[in-house]
N, C-alpha and C positions, 0 to 999 in steps of 0.2 A: 504494500500500500504506500504509494508515493505522493498522493494528492494531499499533502499536509498544508493546513492553513493556520497562520498565526494571527490572533485577533486581540491586540492589546485593549485592555479595559480602561476607558477614560475616567473611570471612577478614581483611579490613582494618578491622573494627570494634574497639571497645574491649571486650575479652573480660570485663573486670571488671564491665561493665554491659550485657551482651549483649541482654537482654530490652528494656531501654529504648532501646538503639540500633536494634533492629528496629522498635519502635513508632515511633520518631522518623522513620526514613526512609520508612516507610509513610505516616505523617501528612504528610510532605513531598511525597508523590505517587508513590512507588515502587509498582510493580505486584506484584512478587514478591520473595522473599528467596532469594538464591542461597547454597547451603550446600556448601562445598568440603570433601570428605572425603579425607584423604591418610594413607597407611599406612607411610611410611618404607620402602617395599618397591617398589611400582610407581613411586612418585615419591620423591625424596629429602627428604621433609618429613613431619611428623606433626601432624595438626590435631585434629579433633573427630569424635565418633561419634554413634550414634543416641540416646544418653541426652540429649545437648544438643539435638538436634532435638525430641525429645519434650518437653523442658523448655520450649523456646520456644513450642511449641503450647499446652502447659498454661498458660503465662504469659498467653496470650491472642492470639498472632499468628494472624490470620485470613487473611492473604494467602497465596497458594500458596507452598509451600516447595519449591524447585527443587534437588534433591540431585544433586550431581555426584560420582560415586564414582571416585576415583583410587586404587583398591585392587585387589590381586590375591592370591588368587582373589576373584571378586566376588559369587558367588551367595549366600553366607551373609549378606553385608551388605545385599543386596537385601531379604531377608526381614526383617532387623532394622529397616530404614528404612520398610518398609511398615507394620510394627507401630508405629513411632514417629510415623506420621502424614504422611509425605511426600506431596506432590502429584505431582511429576515425579521420576523417577529416571533418570539418564543414566550410562552407563559406557563405557569404552574397549574396543573389540573385542579388543585385545591381551590384555585382562585376563580374558577368558572362554574356557573350553574349547569351549563350545557357545553361540554368540551367540544363535541362535534360541531356545534353551531359556531363557537368561537374560532375554531380552525377554519371553518368555511368563510367566516368574515375576512380572515386574513387572505385566503386564497382568492376570494372574489375581489379583493382590493389590489390584486396583482403582486402581492408579496409572497415570499416563501415562509412556510409555517412550521412551527416546532413546539414540542412539549419539553418542559423542564422537570427533572426529578431530583428532589432533595435527597440527602443520604438515607432518610427513612421512608421515602415515598415508594410504594411498590411499582414495579414495571408492568404490572397487570393492566394498567390503563391502556397500554399499547395493544392489547388484544382487540380493542374495538375501533381504533382510529389510525393504525399504522399506515393505512392506505392514503391518508391525507397529510402525511408528514414529509417534510424536506429535511428536517433536523431533529435530532434528539440531543438534549443538553443534560449531562449528568453533573450535578453539583458535587464537588469534592470537598466542600465546606458547607456549613449551614449558612443560608443566605442572609445578607443584611449589612455586612461590613467587608471591606478589602483588607488585605494583609494577613489573612488567616492561614494556618498550616493545613496542608493536604491531609485528608483522612484516608489512610491506606486501605480501609475496607471498601472504598468505592472502586478499587481496581476490579474486584469481582463483579460489581454492578456494570462496569464498562464492558467486561467480557460477556456478560449476559445480554446486554443491549446489542453488542456486535453480533451475537448469535441470532438474535431476533431480526436484525437488519438483513443478515445473510439469508435467513429462512424466508424473508418476505420477497427477496429478489428485487427490491426497490433501491434506488439511488438516494440514500438518506445519509446526511452527514452526521457523525457522532462527535459531539463537542463536549469538552470538559472545562469546568470553571471552578477555580479555587486552589490556591497554593501551588500552581504550576510554575516550575523553575527549571533551570538548566540541569540540575542534578536529579530530577525525576521525570522529565518529559519523555525520555526514551522508554522508560518502563510504562508510562501512561500510554504511549503509542503502541507498545507491544500488547497492551490490554485491549486495543481496538479503536482508540480515539484517532480522529484525523483532523480535528479542529481544536485549537488550544487557546483558551483565554488566559492571558497573563497580564496582570495589572501592575502590582508593585514590583514584580520582577523586571518588567520593562521600564516603567516610568521612574523607578528608583535607580536606574542604572546610569543616568547622566548627572554629572555634577561638575564642579569647577576642576576637579582632578582628571575627569574624563569627559570632555565636551562631546565626544563621539560615542557616548555610552549606548545610545540606541542602536547604532550600527554594531557595536561590540556584542550586546546581549542578543540581538536578533540573529546575528551570525552564529553565535554560540548555540542558540536554540536550534537553528537549522543543522548545525554540525551534529548535535546530539540526535536529532531526528534521522539524519542520514545513516547513523550507526545503529538505529533501532532495529 
């Protein structure tokens, strides 16, 4: 599996210069921008909404914007992010009253659709909707905050999700989010992931001592993936 995608999470970026931060990580080789939306209801944190997504796209971000909705209820935000220009929209099954309907809203809006599974959320939701999915996102931390450590038990969940994708015969991306770093990305890839959200690992890599830190870390992640 060589179709690996790196999706830096702007949750860890410098919000005072968000457009430039997005430009810089893309120029350094990132494939997508991961956009974490939290509502202080479904998760205990409050982040950014569709106006910021629209602003990034108007700023000139051409890479796919991968919107992860940690909000409840979710349907109204789906429409807002479709209008804002999102490429992927993923949400948690616990946040929707009718998962099939929410997925169809995303598809009808011209976006790619996905479901997100917390460490304790069963994959059995896939039994009913895998035919509508373009992405499955496995959380390797409990959602709500950046900078957390990877939960090793989620490797088994990734393997199980990969088995389900292969059995479906569908082209579904398997994304992982939480604690992804250079020292574990190869193991995560071997478990079946092909899309990697990295927040603090990427945006924490540039400082006065290493102004080219985004190049350095993304190249290192790529090298680790090449050896997976």
